[in-house]
C-alpha positions in Angstrom: 30.7 -7.3 129.2 27.9 -6.4 131.5 25.5 -4.1 129.9 22.3 -2.5 131.3 19.4 -1.5 129.1 17.6 1.6 130.4 13.8 1.5 130.9 13.3 3.4 127.8 15.2 0.9 125.5 13.0 -2.1 124.1 13.9 -5.2 126.0 14.2 -7.1 122.7 17.1 -5.0 121.7 19.3 -7.2 124.2 18.8 -10.0 121.5 20.9 -8.1 119.2 23.9 -7.4 121.4 26.1 -10.5 120.7 28.6 -11.9 123.2 27.4 -9.7 126.3 25.4 -10.2 129.3 22.5 -7.8 128.7 19.9 -7.1 131.4 17.0 -4.7 131.2 16.3 -2.3 134.3 12.8 -3.6 134.6 14.2 -7.2 135.4 15.9 -5.8 138.4 13.0 -3.9 139.6 14.5 -0.6 138.7 11.7 1.2 136.9 11.7 4.1 139.2 15.4 4.6 139.0 16.5 7.5 136.5 19.6 9.2 135.5 22.0 9.5 138.5 20.5 7.1 140.7 20.4 4.6 137.8 24.1 5.1 136.8 24.9 4.7 140.7 22.9 1.5 141.0 24.3 -0.2 137.8 27.8 0.7 138.7 27.4 -1.0 142.0 25.9 -4.1 140.5 28.9 -4.5 138.4 27.6 -3.3 134.9 30.1 -1.6 132.6 27.7 0.0 130.3 24.3 1.5 130.2 22.4 1.8 127.0 20.1 4.5 126.9 17.6 6.5 124.4 17.7 9.5 126.9 19.6 12.0 124.9 19.9 14.4 127.8 21.8 12.0 130.0 25.2 12.9 128.4 24.6 16.5 129.6 23.2 15.6 133.0 25.9 13.1 134.2 29.5 13.4 134.9 31.1 10.1 134.5 34.5 11.4 135.7 36.0 8.7 137.9 33.2 6.2 137.3 33.7 2.6 136.1 30.7 2.5 134.0 30.1 4.2 130.6 26.8 5.3 128.8 25.9 4.6 125.2 23.1 6.9 123.9 21.0 5.8 120.9 20.4 8.8 119.0 17.2 7.9 117.1 14.0 9.9 116.7 11.7 7.0 117.5 12.1 4.4 120.4 10.3 1.6 118.5 12.4 -1.7 117.9 12.4 -1.2 114.1 14.3 2.0 114.6 16.9 1.2 117.3 17.6 -2.2 116.0 19.3 -0.4 113.0 22.0 0.6 115.4 22.7 -2.7 116.9 25.8 -3.2 114.7 27.4 0.1 115.7 26.5 -0.6 119.4 28.3 -4.1 119.2 31.2 -2.4 117.5 31.2 0.6 120.2 31.0 -2.2 122.9 34.1 -4.0 121.6 36.1 -0.9 122.3 34.3 0.3 125.2 36.1 2.6 127.8 34.8 3.2 131.4 33.7 6.7 132.1 32.8 7.4 128.5 29.8 8.6 126.6 29.2 7.4 123.1 26.3 8.7 120.9 25.3 6.5 118.1 23.0 7.8 115.3 21.8 6.2 112.2 23.9 6.3 109.2 
């Protein structure tokens, strides 16, 4: 699966997503793209999922009819040590991921 990491996700998180092509938004020069513009650009570039720490995105975006879905990392802190704990759940979610879906993953 082709996965985009949002600007607010530590780029080293990509190493924890096994068996996927993971690209960080900064690698594409998309540092200024946010929310709807980021979703549209990612979809046009063939990404199937976006991983973000933006907890408001699920309320701001309507994915109806889209070919891309969003996974929100529901941690309080954005440091790699906190989000890395969610990697097993993210990998599991990606294995069953559906277009136009929102999944919020929180620490257990």
